[in-house]
A tleap script that builds the chain and sets N, CA, C and O, in Angstrom:
source leaprc.protein.ff14SB
mol = sequence {
  NMET ARG TRP TYR TRP ILE VAL ASP PRO GLN
  LEU ARG SER ILE LYS VAL LEU GLU ARG GLY
  ALA ASP GLY ARG TYR THR HIE ALA LEU ASP
  ALA THR ASP GLY SER VAL ASP VAL PRO GLY
  CYS GLU GLY LEU ARG LEU GLY LEU GLY ALA
  LEU TRP GLU GLU VAL ASP LEU LEU GLY ALA
  GLU GLU GLY GLY ALA PRO GLU GLU GLU GLN
  GLU SER SER PRO CPRO
}
set mol.1.N position { 0.858 -1.156 0.000 }
set mol.1.CA position { 0.000 0.000 0.000 }
set mol.1.C position { 0.913 1.230 0.000 }
set mol.1.O position { 1.730 1.403 0.904 }
set mol.2.N position { 0.768 2.069 -1.006 }
set mol.2.CA position { 1.662 3.226 -1.123 }
set mol.2.C position { 1.283 4.356 -0.178 }
set mol.2.O position { 2.155 4.995 0.411 }
set mol.3.N position { -0.007 4.604 -0.031 }
set mol.3.CA position { -0.473 5.715 0.803 }
set mol.3.C position { -1.257 5.172 1.981 }
set mol.3.O position { -2.029 4.223 1.844 }
set mol.4.N position { -1.055 5.776 3.131 }
set mol.4.CA position { -1.730 5.358 4.359 }
set mol.4.C position { -2.267 6.618 5.027 }
set mol.4.O position { -1.509 7.531 5.354 }
set mol.5.N position { -3.579 6.655 5.226 }
set mol.5.CA position { -4.221 7.821 5.843 }
set mol.5.C position { -4.596 7.494 7.284 }
set mol.5.O position { -5.090 6.406 7.578 }
set mol.6.N position { -4.356 8.440 8.166 }
set mol.6.CA position { -4.809 8.336 9.547 }
set mol.6.C position { -5.656 9.577 9.824 }
set mol.6.O position { -5.143 10.696 9.853 }
set mol.7.N position { -6.947 9.369 10.024 }
set mol.7.CA position { -7.861 10.475 10.296 }
set mol.7.C position { -8.393 10.293 11.708 }
set mol.7.O position { -8.999 9.270 12.028 }
set mol.8.N position { -8.163 11.289 12.543 }
set mol.8.CA position { -8.608 11.224 13.935 }
set mol.8.C position { -9.608 12.352 14.179 }
set mol.8.O position { -9.213 13.503 14.365 }
set mol.9.N position { -10.916 12.024 14.178 }
set mol.9.CA position { -11.926 13.067 14.347 }
set mol.9.C position { -11.910 13.709 15.736 }
set mol.9.O position { -12.309 14.866 15.872 }
set mol.10.N position { -11.465 12.998 16.759 }
set mol.10.CA position { -11.405 13.594 18.092 }
set mol.10.C position { -10.275 14.611 18.192 }
set mol.10.O position { -10.445 15.672 18.792 }
set mol.11.N position { -9.139 14.297 17.618 }
set mol.11.CA position { -8.011 15.236 17.619 }
set mol.11.C position { -8.108 16.260 16.493 }
set mol.11.O position { -7.355 17.233 16.447 }
set mol.12.N position { -9.066 16.013 15.576 }
set mol.12.CA position { -9.229 16.895 14.414 }
set mol.12.C position { -7.924 16.963 13.621 }
set mol.12.O position { -7.415 18.042 13.316 }
set mol.13.N position { -7.398 15.783 13.296 }
set mol.13.CA position { -6.139 15.742 12.559 }
set mol.13.C position { -6.205 14.706 11.446 }
set mol.13.O position { -6.935 13.717 11.521 }
set mol.14.N position { -5.419 14.968 10.419 }
set mol.14.CA position { -5.266 14.021 9.315 }
set mol.14.C position { -3.782 13.914 9.011 }
set mol.14.O position { -3.067 14.911 8.909 }
set mol.15.N position { -3.345 12.671 8.869 }
set mol.15.CA position { -1.964 12.395 8.496 }
set mol.15.C position { -1.999 11.493 7.287 }
set mol.15.O position { -2.818 10.579 7.202 }
set mol.16.N position { -1.110 11.752 6.354 }
set mol.16.CA position { -0.961 10.892 5.196 }
set mol.16.C position { 0.504 10.468 5.155 }
set mol.16.O position { 1.415 11.295 5.185 }
set mol.17.N position { 0.697 9.162 5.087 }
set mol.17.CA position { 2.042 8.598 5.015 }
set mol.17.C position { 2.243 7.993 3.634 }
set mol.17.O position { 1.311 7.451 3.039 }
set mol.18.N position { 3.468 8.091 3.131 }
set mol.18.CA position { 3.794 7.509 1.827 }
set mol.18.C position { 4.899 6.483 2.014 }
set mol.18.O position { 5.903 6.741 2.679 }
set mol.19.N position { 4.697 5.312 1.414 }
set mol.19.CA position { 5.719 4.271 1.490 }
set mol.19.C position { 6.789 4.535 0.436 }
set mol.19.O position { 6.492 4.723 -0.744 }
set mol.20.N position { 8.019 4.546 0.884 }
set mol.20.CA position { 9.141 4.763 -0.016 }
set mol.20.C position { 9.613 3.470 -0.641 }
set mol.20.O position { 9.081 2.395 -0.363 }
set mol.21.N position { 10.623 3.590 -1.493 }
set mol.21.CA position { 11.183 2.427 -2.182 }
set mol.21.C position { 11.774 1.424 -1.196 }
set mol.21.O position { 11.844 0.231 -1.489 }
set mol.22.N position { 12.200 1.907 -0.025 }
set mol.22.CA position { 12.776 1.016 0.986 }
set mol.22.C position { 11.706 0.322 1.836 }
set mol.22.O position { 12.035 -0.460 2.728 }
set mol.23.N position { 10.415 0.610 1.558 }
set mol.23.CA position { 9.319 -0.018 2.282 }
set mol.23.C position { 8.919 0.697 3.551 }
set mol.23.O position { 7.995 0.268 4.242 }
set mol.24.N position { 9.604 1.786 3.867 }
set mol.24.CA position { 9.276 2.551 5.074 }
set mol.24.C position { 8.348 3.709 4.730 }
set mol.24.O position { 8.379 4.259 3.629 }
set mol.25.N position { 7.520 4.059 5.717 }
set mol.25.CA position { 6.590 5.167 5.522 }
set mol.25.C position { 7.183 6.466 6.053 }
set mol.25.O position { 7.830 6.493 7.100 }
set mol.26.N position { 6.946 7.543 5.307 }
set mol.26.CA position { 7.343 8.876 5.733 }
set mol.26.C position { 6.112 9.776 5.679 }
set mol.26.O position { 5.173 9.526 4.923 }
set mol.27.N position { 6.136 10.831 6.498 }
set mol.27.CA position { 5.010 11.771 6.515 }
set mol.27.C position { 4.957 12.550 5.214 }
set mol.27.O position { 5.944 13.157 4.797 }
set mol.28.N position { 3.798 12.528 4.581 }
set mol.28.CA position { 3.572 13.316 3.386 }
set mol.28.C position { 2.655 14.501 3.700 }
set mol.28.O position { 2.682 15.515 3.003 }
set mol.29.N position { 1.840 14.367 4.759 }
set mol.29.CA position { 0.915 15.427 5.158 }
set mol.29.C position { 0.564 15.245 6.627 }
set mol.29.O position { 0.347 14.128 7.097 }
set mol.30.N position { 0.513 16.357 7.336 }
set mol.30.CA position { 0.099 16.366 8.737 }
set mol.30.C position { -0.627 17.692 8.936 }
set mol.30.O position { 0.005 18.748 8.942 }
set mol.31.N position { -1.956 17.648 9.100 }
set mol.31.CA position { -2.726 18.889 9.162 }
set mol.31.C position { -3.910 18.760 10.107 }
set mol.31.O position { -4.404 17.664 10.370 }
set mol.32.N position { -4.354 19.913 10.614 }
set mol.32.CA position { -5.527 19.946 11.476 }
set mol.32.C position { -6.576 20.941 10.996 }
set mol.32.O position { -7.748 20.822 11.352 }
set mol.33.N position { -6.175 21.912 10.200 }
set mol.33.CA position { -7.143 22.896 9.712 }
set mol.33.C position { -6.713 23.435 8.357 }
set mol.33.O position { -5.650 23.099 7.835 }
set mol.34.N position { -7.570 24.278 7.809 }
set mol.34.CA position { -7.285 24.853 6.495 }
set mol.34.C position { -7.707 23.930 5.376 }
set mol.34.O position { -8.407 22.940 5.587 }
set mol.35.N position { -7.269 24.274 4.187 }
set mol.35.CA position { -7.514 23.446 3.003 }
set mol.35.C position { -6.193 22.836 2.585 }
set mol.35.O position { -5.179 23.530 2.503 }
set mol.36.N position { -6.202 21.554 2.322 }
set mol.36.CA position { -4.965 20.852 1.985 }
set mol.36.C position { -5.125 20.070 0.694 }
set mol.36.O position { -6.177 19.491 0.423 }
set mol.37.N position { -4.052 20.067 -0.104 }
set mol.37.CA position { -3.983 19.216 -1.281 }
set mol.37.C position { -3.472 17.858 -0.804 }
set mol.37.O position { -2.428 17.766 -0.159 }
set mol.38.N position { -4.219 16.817 -1.130 }
set mol.38.CA position { -3.896 15.485 -0.620 }
set mol.38.C position { -2.853 14.822 -1.514 }
set mol.38.O position { -3.080 14.636 -2.710 }
set mol.39.N position { -1.702 14.465 -0.927 }
set mol.39.CA position { -0.664 13.785 -1.701 }
set mol.39.C position { -1.185 12.463 -2.261 }
set mol.39.O position { -1.901 11.728 -1.581 }
set mol.40.N position { -0.819 12.174 -3.493 }
set mol.40.CA position { -1.224 10.919 -4.113 }
set mol.40.C position { -2.595 10.951 -4.744 }
set mol.40.O position { -2.992 9.981 -5.390 }
set mol.41.N position { -3.334 12.034 -4.577 }
set mol.41.CA position { -4.682 12.176 -5.141 }
set mol.41.C position { -4.738 13.516 -5.877 }
set mol.41.O position { -5.316 14.487 -5.390 }
set mol.42.N position { -4.135 13.542 -7.037 }
set mol.42.CA position { -4.051 14.783 -7.808 }
set mol.42.C position { -5.424 15.434 -7.966 }
set mol.42.O position { -6.382 14.795 -8.402 }
set mol.43.N position { -5.501 16.710 -7.608 }
set mol.43.CA position { -6.743 17.454 -7.738 }
set mol.43.C position { -7.657 17.376 -6.525 }
set mol.43.O position { -8.659 18.090 -6.468 }
set mol.44.N position { -7.336 16.525 -5.550 }
set mol.44.CA position { -8.175 16.406 -4.363 }
set mol.44.C position { -7.715 17.406 -3.311 }
set mol.44.O position { -6.581 17.348 -2.838 }
set mol.45.N position { -8.599 18.315 -2.956 }
set mol.45.CA position { -8.333 19.323 -1.933 }
set mol.45.C position { -9.388 19.143 -0.850 }
set mol.45.O position { -10.585 19.154 -1.133 }
set mol.46.N position { -8.940 18.977 0.387 }
set mol.46.CA position { -9.852 18.805 1.510 }
set mol.46.C position { -9.929 20.091 2.320 }
set mol.46.O position { -8.909 20.666 2.700 }
set mol.47.N position { -11.151 20.529 2.577 }
set mol.47.CA position { -11.391 21.629 3.492 }
set mol.47.C position { -11.623 21.019 4.863 }
set mol.47.O position { -12.701 20.495 5.141 }
set mol.48.N position { -10.615 21.086 5.718 }
set mol.48.CA position { -10.706 20.381 6.993 }
set mol.48.C position { -11.751 20.983 7.927 }
set mol.48.O position { -12.374 20.254 8.699 }
set mol.49.N position { -11.954 22.293 7.871 }
set mol.49.CA position { -13.006 22.897 8.694 }
set mol.49.C position { -14.365 22.301 8.354 }
set mol.49.O position { -15.140 21.962 9.249 }
set mol.50.N position { -14.655 22.173 7.064 }
set mol.50.CA position { -15.928 21.592 6.623 }
set mol.50.C position { -16.014 20.109 6.996 }
set mol.50.O position { -17.081 19.618 7.364 }
set mol.51.N position { -14.895 19.407 6.899 }
set mol.51.CA position { -14.878 17.994 7.276 }
set mol.51.C position { -15.222 17.820 8.747 }
set mol.51.O position { -16.041 16.970 9.096 }
set mol.52.N position { -14.600 18.624 9.621 }
set mol.52.CA position { -14.869 18.494 11.052 }
set mol.52.C position { -16.303 18.910 11.394 }
set mol.52.O position { -16.899 18.363 12.321 }
set mol.53.N position { -16.859 19.871 10.654 }
set mol.53.CA position { -18.271 20.232 10.857 }
set mol.53.C position { -19.169 19.052 10.536 }
set mol.53.O position { -20.124 18.782 11.265 }
set mol.54.N position { -18.873 18.345 9.449 }
set mol.54.CA position { -19.653 17.153 9.084 }
set mol.54.C position { -19.532 16.076 10.159 }
set mol.54.O position { -20.515 15.414 10.492 }
set mol.55.N position { -18.344 15.904 10.692 }
set mol.55.CA position { -18.140 14.931 11.763 }
set mol.55.C position { -19.024 15.283 12.956 }
set mol.55.O position { -19.667 14.410 13.541 }
set mol.56.N position { -19.053 16.574 13.314 }
set mol.56.CA position { -19.897 17.007 14.428 }
set mol.56.C position { -21.373 16.749 14.148 }
set mol.56.O position { -22.105 16.306 15.033 }
set mol.57.N position { -21.813 17.024 12.919 }
set mol.57.CA position { -23.207 16.785 12.558 }
set mol.57.C position { -23.561 15.307 12.642 }
set mol.57.O position { -24.629 14.952 13.141 }
set mol.58.N position { -22.678 14.448 12.160 }
set mol.58.CA position { -22.932 13.010 12.228 }
set mol.58.C position { -23.007 12.540 13.668 }
set mol.58.O position { -23.840 11.699 14.006 }
set mol.59.N position { -22.145 13.075 14.518 }
set mol.59.CA position { -22.187 12.716 15.936 }
set mol.59.C position { -23.491 13.141 16.576 }
set mol.59.O position { -24.058 12.406 17.385 }
set mol.60.N position { -23.977 14.336 16.215 }
set mol.60.CA position { -25.234 14.832 16.767 }
set mol.60.C position { -26.408 13.966 16.300 }
set mol.60.O position { -27.325 13.689 17.074 }
set mol.61.N position { -26.376 13.538 15.031 }
set mol.61.CA position { -27.448 12.687 14.497 }
set mol.61.C position { -27.483 11.331 15.192 }
set mol.61.O position { -28.548 10.727 15.324 }
set mol.62.N position { -26.331 10.852 15.635 }
set mol.62.CA position { -26.250 9.550 16.291 }
set mol.62.C position { -26.446 9.660 17.796 }
set mol.62.O position { -26.307 8.673 18.518 }
set mol.63.N position { -26.768 10.857 18.269 }
set mol.63.CA position { -27.041 11.036 19.688 }
set mol.63.C position { -25.839 11.444 20.505 }
set mol.63.O position { -25.951 11.637 21.716 }
set mol.64.N position { -24.695 11.578 19.870 }
set mol.64.CA position { -23.492 12.009 20.586 }
set mol.64.C position { -23.314 13.503 20.449 }
set mol.64.O position { -23.550 14.063 19.379 }
set mol.65.N position { -22.903 14.152 21.518 }
set mol.65.CA position { -22.631 15.582 21.464 }
set mol.65.C position { -21.177 15.786 21.084 }
set mol.65.O position { -20.329 14.960 21.420 }
set mol.66.N position { -20.874 16.877 20.387 }
set mol.66.CA position { -19.475 17.176 20.094 }
set mol.66.C position { -18.672 17.231 21.382 }
set mol.66.O position { -19.206 17.563 22.441 }
set mol.67.N position { -17.402 16.910 21.293 }
set mol.67.CA position { -16.541 16.800 22.467 }
set mol.67.C position { -16.553 18.052 23.326 }
set mol.67.O position { -16.558 17.947 24.552 }
set mol.68.N position { -16.559 19.237 22.721 }
set mol.68.CA position { -16.564 20.473 23.498 }
set mol.68.C position { -17.800 20.570 24.391 }
set mol.68.O position { -17.704 21.004 25.539 }
set mol.69.N position { -18.944 20.173 23.875 }
set mol.69.CA position { -20.187 20.222 24.651 }
set mol.69.C position { -20.155 19.206 25.770 }
set mol.69.O position { -20.634 19.490 26.868 }
set mol.70.N position { -19.606 18.030 25.524 }
set mol.70.CA position { -19.544 16.983 26.543 }
set mol.70.C position { -18.669 17.424 27.703 }
set mol.70.O position { -18.989 17.145 28.858 }
set mol.71.N position { -17.575 18.105 27.417 }
set mol.71.CA position { -16.681 18.540 28.481 }
set mol.71.C position { -17.287 19.618 29.349 }
set mol.71.O position { -17.025 19.668 30.551 }
set mol.72.N position { -18.105 20.493 28.750 }
set mol.72.CA position { -18.624 21.619 29.513 }
set mol.72.C position { -19.981 21.338 30.162 }
set mol.72.O position { -20.465 22.142 30.959 }
set mol.73.N position { -20.594 20.200 29.822 }
set mol.73.CA position { -21.894 19.861 30.383 }
set mol.73.C position { -21.753 19.410 31.820 }
set mol.73.O position { -20.832 18.659 32.141 }
set mol.74.N position { -22.656 19.857 32.705 }
set mol.74.CA position { -22.599 19.394 34.092 }
set mol.74.C position { -22.990 17.921 34.163 }
set mol.74.O position { -23.751 17.443 33.322 }
set mol.75.N position { -22.477 17.198 35.159 }
set mol.75.CA position { -22.787 15.749 35.266 }
set mol.75.C position { -24.235 15.491 35.602 }
set mol.75.O position { -24.644 14.336 35.724 }
savepdb mol mol.pdb
quit
């Protein structure tokens, strides 16, 4: 596998690793906000703010509150 993506919705981070000729992975992208061009996917640009908003909406639809709300809610 040449490209390996790690998306962490709780940390709001995306990492993309690329496997080199020696078989080892190196960081190709490490981002938490803004718009990023995704290595290995020519023409693919991700708006991370919009992505995290969608994650929050999906959590709300499934009955989960966004992490910020959970932390500030009284027990």
